[in-house]
C-alpha positions as CSV (number, residue, x, y, z in Angstrom):
1,X,105.3,100.8,80.3
2,X,107.4,103.3,78.3
3,X,110.7,104.6,79.6
4,X,112.0,108.1,78.8
5,X,114.9,110.0,80.1
6,X,114.5,113.5,81.5
7,X,116.5,114.9,78.6
8,X,114.2,113.0,76.1
9,X,111.2,114.4,78.0
10,X,112.4,117.9,78.0
11,X,113.2,117.7,74.2
12,X,109.7,116.2,73.2
13,X,107.0,116.7,75.7
14,X,104.5,116.0,73.1
15,X,105.9,112.5,72.6
16,X,105.6,111.8,76.3
17,X,102.0,113.0,76.3
18,X,101.1,111.0,73.3
19,X,102.8,107.8,74.9
20,X,101.0,108.4,78.1
21,X,97.6,108.1,76.2
22,X,98.5,104.4,75.6
23,X,100.3,103.6,78.9
24,X,102.2,105.2,81.8
25,X,105.6,106.7,80.9
26,X,108.3,106.4,83.4
27,X,110.7,109.4,83.2
28,X,114.2,108.6,84.5
29,X,116.8,110.7,86.0
30,X,120.4,109.5,85.6
31,X,118.9,106.1,84.8
32,X,116.7,105.8,87.8
33,X,112.9,106.0,87.6
34,X,111.9,109.5,88.9
35,X,108.4,110.4,87.7
36,X,105.6,108.8,85.9
37,X,103.3,110.6,83.5
38,X,99.7,109.4,83.1
39,X,96.7,110.4,81.0
40,X,94.2,112.0,83.1
41,X,91.7,109.2,82.3
42,X,94.1,106.6,83.7
43,X,94.7,108.7,86.8
44,X,91.0,109.0,87.4
45,X,90.5,105.2,86.9
46,X,93.2,104.6,89.5
47,X,91.2,106.7,92.0
48,X,87.9,104.8,91.2
49,X,89.4,101.5,91.7
50,X,89.6,102.2,95.4
51,X,93.2,101.1,95.5
52,X,95.4,102.4,98.3
53,X,98.3,104.9,97.4
54,X,100.8,102.1,98.0
55,X,99.0,99.8,95.5
56,X,99.0,102.6,92.9
57,X,102.8,102.9,93.2
58,X,103.6,99.3,92.8
59,X,104.8,98.0,89.6
60,X,103.0,95.2,87.8
61,X,104.1,91.6,88.4
62,X,104.3,90.9,84.8
63,X,107.0,93.4,83.9
64,X,110.4,92.0,82.8
65,X,113.1,94.0,84.3
66,X,116.6,93.2,83.3
67,X,119.4,93.7,85.7
68,X,122.8,92.2,86.4
69,X,124.0,91.0,89.8
70,X,127.8,91.5,91.0
71,X,129.7,88.7,92.3
72,X,131.0,89.3,95.7
73,X,133.7,87.2,97.5
74,X,133.1,87.0,101.1
75,X,135.8,84.6,101.9
76,X,138.1,85.2,105.0
77,X,141.7,85.5,103.9
78,X,143.9,82.6,105.3
79,X,146.6,83.7,107.7
């Protein structure tokens, strides 16, 4: 899946359209996924598969998403 910021999308819509011909393009807003651009053929295939709207919005299980966890100390201070 291709990721593109809103700014990149606005500067080069043609690149987003070309990328969407190969795979869905996630358009981010302030680093968070906001929209997805699909080719019309892919959109049509999704409807023909009979999947529910929820299934269509779910991410694939084989995607590798990197994230960092924050350490939180929940210890109670001693009196």
